[in-house]
C-alpha positions in Angstrom: 72.8 43.5 23.1 73.6 39.7 23.5 73.4 37.7 20.1 73.5 33.6 20.9 74.6 31.3 18.5 75.9 27.6 17.9 72.8 25.2 18.7 71.9 22.4 16.7 71.0 18.6 16.8 73.8 16.4 18.2 73.8 12.9 19.1 74.5 11.7 23.0 78.1 12.0 23.6 78.7 14.5 21.3 79.8 18.3 21.3 78.7 21.6 20.7 80.0 25.2 20.9 77.8 27.9 21.8 78.9 31.5 21.3 77.4 34.9 22.9 78.3 38.1 21.1 77.8 41.3 22.7 77.3 44.7 21.4 76.1 48.0 22.4 78.3 48.5 25.4 81.2 47.3 26.9 80.6 44.0 29.1 84.2 43.6 30.3 83.4 44.1 33.9 80.3 42.1 33.7 79.2 38.6 34.4 78.2 37.2 31.5 76.9 33.6 31.4 74.3 30.9 30.2 70.9 29.5 31.2 68.9 26.9 29.5 65.3 26.4 29.3 63.8 22.5 28.6 60.0 22.4 27.5 57.9 22.6 30.5 60.9 23.2 33.1 62.1 26.5 34.9 65.0 28.4 33.2 67.8 27.2 35.2 71.6 28.6 35.5 74.2 26.6 33.7 77.5 28.5 33.7 79.0 32.3 34.1 82.2 33.8 34.3 83.5 37.0 35.2 87.1 38.9 34.9 88.3 40.1 38.2 91.9 41.2 39.8 92.6 37.5 40.6 91.7 36.6 37.0 89.0 34.6 35.7 86.1 33.3 37.9 83.8 30.6 36.6 80.7 28.9 38.3 79.1 25.6 37.0 75.7 23.9 37.6 76.6 20.6 39.2 74.8 19.0 36.3 77.7 20.5 33.9 80.6 20.1 35.8 83.3 18.4 34.1 81.5 18.1 30.7 80.7 22.1 29.8 83.4 24.8 29.7 82.9 28.7 29.6 85.3 30.9 27.6 85.4 34.6 27.8 87.2 37.0 25.2 87.0 40.4 26.2 88.5 41.7 23.0 85.9 40.6 21.2 83.1 40.9 23.5 82.1 37.1 23.7 81.5 34.3 25.7 81.5 31.1 24.6 80.0 27.6 25.8 82.2 24.2 25.0 79.4 21.3 25.9 81.1 17.9 25.4 79.5 14.6 26.4 76.1 16.0 25.7 73.3 14.1 27.2 69.4 14.0 26.3 68.7 15.9 29.3 70.9 18.7 28.0 68.2 19.4 25.4 67.0 22.9 26.0 66.7 26.3 24.8 70.1 28.2 25.8 70.3 31.8 26.7 73.2 33.9 27.3 72.8 36.4 30.2 74.8 39.4 31.6 74.9 41.8 34.8 77.2 43.9 36.6 77.8 41.7 39.7 81.2 43.1 41.2 83.2 41.2 43.9 83.0 40.6 46.6 79.2 39.5 45.4 79.3 36.0 44.4 78.6 35.5 40.7 74.9 34.9 40.5 73.2 31.8 39.6 69.5 33.0 39.7 67.7 34.3 36.5 66.6 37.5 38.8 69.8 38.7 39.2 70.2 39.0 35.3 69.1 41.9 33.3 70.8 41.6 29.9 69.4 38.7 27.8 69.9 37.1 24.3 67.4 35.2 22.4 67.9 31.4 22.7 69.5 29.0 20.7 68.0 25.3 20.5 70.4 22.6 21.5 68.9 19.2 20.8 70.4 16.0 22.1 69.3 12.9 20.5 69.6 9.2 22.5 
């Protein structure tokens, strides 16, 4: 089970930190990530992270690179998304997701490849 939290209302240029707590199983070897869905749009990939032999691997959507950072804490089975310099176009419901995607497969960026989902948390960025 994945439980997302941390959404809210923020002005453009502000910051928010989302958290996703995993329970019910160990997700330490899973890819954990975030997707978002704006009104009337498809759910899109935001960021994901995986622990591998070489350390932590992370992938970001181009639209959030340099502004968002994904963190992972295996000890607490959580993944967080630090969102800085938020823009109105970041307004969406954010979902955390997880699946077992092992190297050498690349970290997945499509929703179809994730089978564990949390409930969404709404992020609203006002202009």
